[in-house]
C-alpha positions as CSV (number, residue, x, y, z in Angstrom):
1,X,11.6,4.5,-1.3
2,X,11.8,0.7,-0.8
3,X,14.3,-1.1,-3.1
4,X,13.2,-3.0,-6.2
5,X,14.1,-6.3,-4.4
6,X,12.0,-5.5,-1.3
7,X,9.0,-4.3,-3.3
8,X,9.0,-7.2,-5.7
9,X,9.3,-9.8,-3.0
10,X,6.6,-8.0,-1.1
11,X,4.2,-8.0,-4.1
12,X,4.7,-11.7,-4.9
13,X,4.8,-12.8,-1.3
14,X,8.3,-14.2,-1.4
15,X,9.8,-15.2,2.0
16,X,12.7,-17.5,0.9
17,X,16.1,-17.0,-0.6
18,X,16.1,-17.4,-4.4
19,X,18.2,-20.4,-5.5
20,X,18.2,-22.4,-8.7
21,X,16.1,-25.0,-6.8
22,X,13.6,-22.4,-5.6
23,X,13.4,-20.4,-8.9
24,X,10.3,-22.4,-9.9
25,X,8.5,-21.3,-6.8
26,X,9.6,-17.7,-7.3
27,X,8.4,-17.8,-10.9
28,X,5.0,-19.2,-9.9
29,X,4.5,-16.5,-7.3
30,X,5.6,-13.9,-9.8
31,X,3.0,-15.2,-12.4
32,X,0.2,-15.3,-9.9
33,X,0.8,-11.7,-8.6
34,X,1.8,-9.8,-11.7
35,X,-0.4,-10.2,-14.8
36,X,0.6,-10.2,-18.4
37,X,-1.4,-7.2,-19.8
38,X,-1.2,-4.7,-22.6
39,X,-3.5,-1.9,-21.2
40,X,-1.0,0.9,-21.6
41,X,-0.4,-0.1,-25.2
42,X,-4.1,0.0,-26.0
43,X,-4.5,3.3,-24.2
44,X,-1.4,4.7,-26.1
45,X,0.3,5.5,-22.8
46,X,3.9,4.5,-23.4
47,X,5.8,3.8,-20.2
48,X,9.7,4.1,-20.2
49,X,11.7,0.9,-19.8
50,X,14.4,2.1,-17.4
51,X,14.8,0.3,-14.1
52,X,13.3,3.3,-12.2
53,X,10.3,3.5,-14.4
54,X,9.6,-0.2,-14.2
55,X,9.9,0.0,-10.5
56,X,7.3,2.7,-10.5
57,X,4.9,1.1,-13.0
58,X,4.9,-2.5,-11.7
59,X,5.9,-2.3,-8.1
60,X,4.4,1.1,-6.9
61,X,1.4,1.3,-9.2
62,X,0.8,-2.5,-9.1
63,X,0.4,-2.8,-12.9
64,X,1.5,-5.7,-15.0
65,X,3.0,-5.6,-18.5
66,X,4.2,-7.4,-21.6
67,X,7.4,-9.3,-22.1
68,X,9.8,-6.3,-22.4
69,X,8.4,-5.0,-19.1
70,X,8.0,-8.2,-17.0
71,X,11.2,-9.9,-18.1
72,X,13.2,-6.6,-17.9
73,X,12.0,-6.2,-14.3
74,X,12.9,-9.8,-13.5
75,X,16.3,-9.3,-15.1
76,X,17.1,-6.3,-12.9
77,X,16.0,-8.3,-9.8
78,X,18.2,-11.3,-10.7
79,X,21.1,-9.0,-11.6
80,X,20.8,-7.3,-8.2
81,X,20.8,-10.8,-6.5
82,X,24.1,-11.6,-8.2
83,X,22.9,-14.0,-10.9
84,X,24.7,-14.2,-14.2
85,X,21.9,-13.1,-16.6
86,X,21.6,-11.6,-20.0
87,X,18.6,-10.4,-21.9
88,X,18.0,-11.7,-25.4
89,X,15.6,-11.0,-28.2
90,X,13.5,-13.8,-29.7
91,X,11.0,-14.3,-32.5
92,X,7.6,-15.7,-31.7
93,X,6.2,-18.5,-33.9
94,X,2.7,-17.6,-35.2
95,X,0.7,-20.8,-34.6
96,X,-2.4,-19.7,-36.5
97,X,-0.5,-19.0,-39.7
98,X,2.5,-21.3,-39.2
99,X,5.0,-18.6,-39.8
100,X,7.5,-16.6,-37.7
101,X,6.1,-13.4,-36.4
102,X,6.1,-10.5,-38.9
103,X,7.3,-8.2,-36.1
104,X,10.6,-10.1,-36.0
105,X,12.7,-10.3,-32.8
106,X,10.3,-8.5,-30.5
107,X,10.1,-11.0,-27.7
108,X,12.4,-10.4,-24.7
109,X,13.6,-13.3,-22.7
110,X,16.4,-14.0,-20.2
111,X,19.5,-16.3,-20.5
112,X,20.7,-17.5,-17.1
113,X,24.1,-19.1,-16.6
114,X,24.7,-21.1,-13.4
115,X,27.6,-23.4,-12.6
116,X,28.5,-24.0,-16.2
117,X,24.9,-24.7,-17.3
118,X,22.6,-22.4,-19.3
119,X,18.8,-21.8,-18.9
120,X,16.1,-19.7,-20.3
121,X,14.0,-17.9,-17.7
122,X,10.8,-16.3,-19.0
123,X,8.1,-14.6,-17.0
124,X,6.7,-12.6,-19.9
125,X,5.3,-15.2,-22.4
126,X,1.7,-14.7,-21.5
127,X,-0.2,-18.0,-20.9
128,X,2.8,-19.9,-22.3
129,X,5.3,-19.2,-19.5
130,X,7.4,-22.2,-18.4
131,X,7.3,-21.4,-14.7
132,X,10.8,-22.8,-14.2
133,X,14.2,-22.3,-15.8
134,X,14.4,-24.3,-19.0
135,X,17.9,-25.8,-19.7
136,X,19.2,-25.2,-23.2
137,X,20.7,-28.7,-23.4
138,X,17.5,-30.2,-24.6
139,X,16.3,-31.6,-21.3
140,X,12.5,-31.4,-21.0
141,X,11.0,-30.0,-17.8
142,X,7.5,-30.4,-16.3
143,X,5.8,-27.6,-14.5
144,X,2.1,-26.8,-13.6
145,X,1.8,-25.2,-17.0
146,X,3.0,-28.2,-19.0
147,X,6.2,-29.5,-20.6
148,X,9.0,-27.3,-22.0
149,X,12.2,-28.0,-23.7
150,X,14.8,-26.2,-25.9
151,X,16.2,-27.7,-29.1
152,X,19.0,-26.4,-31.2
153,X,18.2,-25.9,-34.9
154,X,21.0,-24.6,-37.1
155,X,22.1,-21.3,-35.5
156,X,19.0,-20.9,-33.4
157,X,17.5,-22.5,-30.3
158,X,13.8,-23.3,-30.3
159,X,11.7,-23.1,-27.1
160,X,9.1,-25.8,-27.5
161,X,6.1,-26.3,-25.3
162,X,3.2,-28.7,-24.7
163,X,0.8,-27.0,-22.4
164,X,-1.1,-29.0,-19.8
165,X,-4.7,-29.8,-20.8
166,X,-4.4,-27.6,-23.9
167,X,-1.8,-29.1,-26.3
168,X,-1.7,-32.6,-27.7
169,X,1.7,-32.3,-29.2
170,X,4.9,-30.3,-28.9
171,X,4.8,-26.9,-30.6
172,X,7.3,-24.1,-31.1
173,X,7.0,-21.1,-28.9
174,X,9.9,-19.0,-30.1
175,X,13.4,-19.0,-31.5
176,X,16.5,-17.2,-30.1
177,X,20.2,-17.0,-30.4
178,X,22.8,-16.2,-27.7
179,X,24.2,-13.7,-30.1
180,X,21.1,-11.5,-29.9
181,X,21.9,-9.8,-26.7
182,X,20.2,-6.7,-25.3
183,X,22.8,-4.4,-24.0
184,X,21.1,-1.0,-24.0
185,X,17.7,0.3,-23.0
186,X,17.4,1.8,-26.5
187,X,17.1,-1.7,-27.9
188,X,14.2,-2.3,-25.6
189,X,12.6,1.0,-26.7
190,X,12.8,-0.1,-30.4
191,X,11.0,-3.3,-29.5
192,X,8.4,-1.4,-27.5
193,X,7.8,1.0,-30.4
194,X,7.3,-1.8,-32.9
195,X,4.9,-3.7,-30.6
196,X,2.9,-0.5,-30.0
197,X,2.7,0.7,-33.6
198,X,3.3,-2.1,-36.1
199,X,0.1,-3.4,-37.8
200,X,1.4,-6.9,-37.5
201,X,1.6,-6.7,-33.7
202,X,-1.1,-8.7,-31.9
203,X,-0.8,-6.6,-28.8
204,X,-2.0,-3.2,-30.1
205,X,-5.5,-4.4,-31.2
206,X,-7.5,-5.1,-28.1
207,X,-7.0,-5.4,-24.3
208,X,-5.7,-8.8,-23.1
209,X,-4.9,-9.9,-19.6
210,X,-3.7,-13.2,-18.3
211,X,-2.5,-14.4,-14.9
212,X,-1.7,-17.7,-13.3
213,X,-3.7,-18.9,-10.3
214,X,-3.0,-21.7,-7.8
215,X,-5.5,-23.8,-9.8
216,X,-4.7,-22.7,-13.3
217,X,-5.2,-19.5,-15.3
218,X,-7.3,-16.4,-15.8
219,X,-7.7,-14.7,-19.2
220,X,-9.7,-11.6,-19.7
221,X,-10.7,-9.6,-22.8
222,X,-13.4,-6.9,-23.1
223,X,-15.9,-9.6,-24.2
224,X,-14.9,-12.7,-22.4
225,X,-13.5,-14.2,-19.2
226,X,-11.9,-17.6,-19.1
227,X,-10.9,-19.5,-16.0
228,X,-8.8,-22.6,-16.2
229,X,-9.2,-24.6,-13.0
230,X,-7.6,-28.0,-12.5
231,X,-7.4,-28.6,-16.2
232,X,-11.0,-27.5,-17.0
233,X,-11.8,-24.3,-18.9
234,X,-14.9,-22.2,-18.1
235,X,-15.5,-19.3,-20.5
236,X,-18.2,-16.7,-20.2
237,X,-19.3,-13.8,-22.4
238,X,-19.2,-10.5,-20.5
239,X,-20.2,-6.9,-21.0
240,X,-18.3,-3.7,-20.4
241,X,-19.3,-3.3,-16.8
242,X,-18.3,-6.9,-16.0
243,X,-15.0,-6.4,-17.8
244,X,-14.1,-3.3,-15.6
245,X,-15.3,-5.1,-12.5
246,X,-13.0,-8.1,-13.3
247,X,-10.1,-5.8,-13.9
248,X,-10.3,-5.0,-10.2
249,X,-11.5,-8.3,-8.7
250,X,-9.4,-10.7,-10.7
251,X,-6.4,-8.6,-11.7
252,X,-6.3,-5.9,-9.0
253,X,-6.0,-3.2,-11.7
């Protein structure tokens, strides 16, 4: 069986060495090849979160996943490549209700330390992914998905974003603390169980898929397909047959 490194680089079409300078290109390729999707949650088909099982699910069966799958796979890859990385839990800010998520710290992200500097690397934040390492020192970065920065507030850090062509102001994405480290797969499994079963979880209600493209973004639900292209959104209502067709043609699932 090919290694996780070889298969991941093959799936995303990577041909260059991953450095801090080239990480944005890596993350863009990752986001365009591997969708954020919750189909196994909806189908009640739990998939284990070990390195071997994620290798099987995402790299051999060509599925996508949610944050605790995509970022855990990315963590294993970076760790194999010799990067100083740690997985952290985070709490999503509910924009619609202006409150922190009732599911608590169920987002999984990655803290990367490089030459005395610290960054958040996140490939599992759906349509809100930064597409580049975000320094935790407050410096704002600009990527094809918009502007991102991290601000410290009391004992937490806040990841803030201003998405290109969608946000008019900065908003909070999630909060995290360096103290909330994930050191055991059992912690990931607890997060997985809550996301799959908690009534407050937004991911166990209906299928949702999103994937970056060279020009923007695809978002698919059973009733609609939205394509963002060069800053313009085109949304269409679809039926069940079209939904299943688009799973194959747009997301290769």
